[in-house]
C-alpha positions, 0 to 999 in steps of 0.5 A: 077651721083652725089655723093648724087645719088651714096650714095642713090643707095648704101644705097638702095642696102645695105638695099635690101641685108640686107633684103635678108640676114634676110629672109634667116636667118629666113627661116633657123631658121623656116624651117631648114629641108626644106631649107637644102633639097632645098640647097642639090637639088640646089647644086647637080643639079648645080654641073652637070651644073658646070661640063659642064661649067668647061669642056669648061673652062679647054679646052679653057685655055689649047688652049690659049683662053682668059677666061674672067670669070669663075663663081661658082654659078649664078649672082649676083656676091658675090665675084670676084678675078682676076689678073691684071698688078697692082696685084690681084684685089678682088671685094665683092658684086660689085653692092653695090659700085658704085666706084668698076668699072671694070679695063681697058681691057688693064690692065686685064691679067687673068680670073676673078674667081667669086662666085655667090650669087645664089647657082645653077650651074655656067658659063664661059665667053670666049672672043669673044663668045656669047651664045645668038648671033653670034660669036663676031669678036675681034682682040685679038689673044686669042679670041675664034673667032680667033682660029682654027675650030678644037680647037673651036669644042674641047672647045664646045664638052668638056662640053658634054664630061665632063658630060659623064665622070662625069656621069660614075664617079658618077655611079661608086661611087654609085655602089662602095658604093651600092644602093638599087633599085627595082629588075627586078621582076614581082610584079603584072600583069595587066589583059589583058596586054601583060604580062598577054597574055604571061603568066607572073606571079607575082614573075617571075624574068627577067634574060634578056630583049632586049639583056640586062643581066647585073645588071638588075633592074626594070627600065630596064623593064619599059625602054624596053617597053617605048622605043620599036618600035611600034608592035615590039616584045621584047625578054625576059627571066624569071626565075619562082619561081619554078626554071624553065626558060622561053623565050618569047616576049612582045609587049608594048601597051598603057595601062590605067593610064600609060603615056608610052607604057607598058608591064603591069608589076608593080614593086614588093612590100615587106610585110613591111609597109613603113614610112608615113608622117607626122603622122604615128598614122593616119595610125594606126587609119585607119588600125591598122598597123604601119610603120615597121610592116611586114605582115606574114599572111592574112585570116589565110594563111601564106604569104612570098611575097606581091604577095601572099597577093595580090592574097588572097585579090583579091580572098576574096569576103567578106566585110573585111579581117583579117591580122596578122603583126609582129611588132618590139619591140626594144630590146624585139624582136617582137610581133604579132598584128591582124587587119581587113581591109575593101575590095572593088570590082574593077569596071573593070578587068584592070582599064579601059573599052573599052567595056561592056565585060571588066566590073566586074560582079557577074554571069552576074549581074553588081552591081551599081557603088560606089565611092571608093575615090575622088581626092582633087579637087573634095573632096571640101576640106572638113574635116571628118564629114562635109556634102557636097552636091556639090561634090562626096564623098567616099562611094557614090553610083551612082544612075543616071548620066545624063539621065542614071539610075544606069550607069555601069562604061562603060556607065559612061565613055561615059557620062563623055566624052559627058559632057566634060566642062559642068555641069553633074547632078548626083544622089547618095545614101549617108550614113550619120554619123548616118547610114541613107541612103539619096538620093542627087542630085549633079552637077559635071563638067567633065574635060579633063586630059591632061596627060591621054588624057581622060575626068574625074570627079575625082573619083576612081570607085568600085562596090556596093557589100553591096546592091544586086542591079543590074545596068545591066546584060552582056553576058558572055562566054558560055551563049547565052546572058545577064540575063533577069533582069531589070536595078535597080532590087534588088535580094531578094533570091537565090534558095529561100534563102533570100539575101541582098547583093552580098556577100550573092548572091555569098555565096548561088550560090557557095553552088549550084556550077555546078547546075542551080540556081533560082534568084528572084528579085524585082523592085520598090517594085511592079514588081518582077520576077525570072531567072535561072542561067545556069550551065555555069554560076554557074560553073564559079567563079564571075568575080569580084576582091577585093582590100584593101579599105584603103590605106596601104603603102607597102614598095617597094621591093629592092635589093642591087646593089654593085660592089665587087671592084673598077674595077667592079664599073667602069664597072658598071658605064660605062655600066649604063652611056652608057645605059642612053645615048643610051636610051636618044637618043632612047627616042628622036627618039621615040618622033619625031616618035610620039611613045612617047607623048611630055606630058611626057617630064620633064623640070627644074621644074619637075627635081627639084621637083623630086630631092626634093622628092628624097632628102627628102624621100630617102637615099642621094645615090639615089640622086647621082644616079639621078644626074648621070642620069641627067648628061648623059641626059644633055650630049645628049641634049647639043649635039643635032645638033641644035643651040644654043645647043653645037651640033648645034655650032659644026655643024656651025663650020663644015660648016665653015670648008667645006665652008672655011669661017664662016657664016655671022654674020647676018646668025649666029644671025638668027640661034641663035635667032631662036634656042633660040626661039624654046628652050624658047617655049619648056621650056614653054611647059615642065614647064606647064606640070611639074607644072600640074603634080606637083600640079594638076595631 
């Protein structure tokens, strides 16, 4: 290369790095918080990788293997220092200078210690060892290939060992400082779930699950369900709020909306309103509540726990509900604030419908479907007040879907599946800004959600309680069949008392509870008729449940998990490490046994996304805890007996020990390249899932 060409290359490289430095400075100035969080994520996750590489490095050094390079962070190299026969040699951004070349191999004596420009992880380079192919045969006695099988195996296993040790130390520090985690307490119980059939109630505390008793938090419940064998009962002991204990068993199932097999137990929530981003005033405008408020009464009834609030809301079959909150006033103590929140009726008892028996109904009468909320994709990106005639909107009442008028939730699910990938005509009743109801014809395209493995059109269903229009009647327990009320009929009176909504219907029927009740209906303003509700119906409560129509972000219930001394912290860290290692192995076994879907796997993109969310929204101690989990998991993954993982390399060494000689370079190369191809395909698959979960789910 001519001197002019070298100078041009040097100048271009310099301009590139100056531009990069300027971009970094700009980002730091404009998005300091985001950049800081990103750096913390990269340093944290990178440190887990670095610990693994340091394990290889230190054992190789102690074993007399020549380590050509050990780098903190990834290339390109920012600075490198090594000892040569001529003395210490310092390199700074070596790629910028064409004159800064490597010294001859015979002059190099020591490892070059490098600092990479990309603040993520690190790597170690051993003489005669390659990650992407067969072991290189080198005559140098310090070559990796020229050492004994036992020493080479020790070097390879050291990375996994250091990850295990670092996980235990991280957890020890976490529990010595103390971390707040959701306790092993039943928040709510999903109807018709294994927990519901076992009689578990909100507020029950889990004392033992699947043999585990110490330091239980809510993750133990989730993991015990997800990793249990198919149809295998999991023993559990719970402490009821009244102080009594009960032993029972739960069999995990695939429940609607859950990616893993589940018991049907939700995490416990507190009565405190959580912080919201970016503007808490939006929450105040919608609900009258502010972050830091604590609900103390609902509908005039004092509440001590979130499950008390949820029970009252569920049983309040009115359009709105009153809440009283205690609001901090700084040094002035607190003040009581009153607010009213709208309610919606859920379309089914457990969020899903396998048959029409799962439908919510009012004395056998199923109200029409109402759109409670829509996802961003189907909202069309409109702001409040804009008209939209191409997408479903919150508040729309579904009058027809395909060829079915007034479809129930069960029918709509079947229709949606039938129209997968095709245009589905939907007719809705929409109320405009002036309160005028209009009928609109829409077209939506149902799509298959790969995470839920079902076809969706992107809305949260509720029931139209404001109009007493019957979508369908269904048979109920204790009756001979469904009520003889035609689809689309409007209930006009109950025992000759005029009604306009299902709220009115419930109020009037309750007045005659336990007695026959006559219901009059009208269809298309022409046909009309009446039916009698038997005592078996009027004596039962309506099979509907209310939920808050406005999203209220209640803070998760948490409990401080802290060791009383360093010895206890070490024991807690050891137990938590062993638990995560065992659970990772069980997860892999369940994965190969098809008890866990590979769609639930998370790759680097998913890990970094979750890491950023934790760093940005939670205390730093929570990120340390997450890094301990990642370190334990990486140890297990790296020890899998498949090349190019460390476990696969050790298997090759065991074959060499038994065989008396190493496999041929050709065979090693084939195994290495096949392994990398498999890893690359897996990485592409999990990255697709990560991106879909992060941006489209």
